[in-house]
C-alpha positions, 0 to 999 in steps of 0.5 A: 499500499502506497504512502499517504503524502501530506504536502504543506499548504502554500501562499500563492499571489492572486493578481486581481481586477482594478479595486476588485481585491475585496469582491475576489476575497468574498467569492474565493473564501465562498469556495473554501479558500483561505485569503490574506488580504493586508490593508492599511489606511492610505498614507498619501490621501489629502489632509483635508479627507473627512476619514482615512482610506483603507485601502489594500497594502498591495493594490491589486493583490492578494493572497490565497493559501491552499494545497496545490495537490489537493485542491483545484486552483483551475477555478480562481482564475475564473472568479469574479474580481480575479484576473489570474494567479501570478506565475513565472513560466509555467510555475505559480508564484508562492509567497514563504509562510515567513512574509506572510506572518511578517506582514501579520506581525505588523498589523494593529490588534484592535483595527487588523490593518498593517502599520506602516512605518518610515524608514529608519534614519539617523541624523545626518543621513542623505536621504531622497523623496520618492513621491509627491511634489519634491520627488527626486530631491535629495537632503540631509535628514535633520530631525523627525517631527511626529511619526509622520514628519521629517526635517530635512536640509535641501538646496532649493533655487541655490540656497540651503532650506529647511523643508518639511515632508512626509516621512513615508516618502524618504528613502535612504541614499547609499 
């Protein structure tokens, strides 16, 4: 008699239709799949917005856990809200369990939302703004102002100025 094979479940990346992550999650869960859709407050929304906008951490992606040898993944592609399973050539893309667990550990226990934190920088580090009106400009990090803001020394119009920027928009220059 042959030995029963017990394959471990894997996390697969699912590519969804634009802004259809929740629809895809709902319909995949109805089919019995375990789904992980990490969400966070959009840090780039206008300050005048009345309430924070909660969005997918990875727009157009969610993660599906299944045992590929035991569960047919064929119906996933035809599920409402889904474009396809992510694959490289003929091989489905999988996400290591430790990556999923790392994301889950960053979730707020009350809201379940992933907490976004600025890149750690120290006084004197050279940084670059990667988005917004100052995108592409570099400066010297001088101090943090609260959790979300940072002060930089930047050369603007030939003058060194102190500029306050969103700390989430900074990346360290190496």
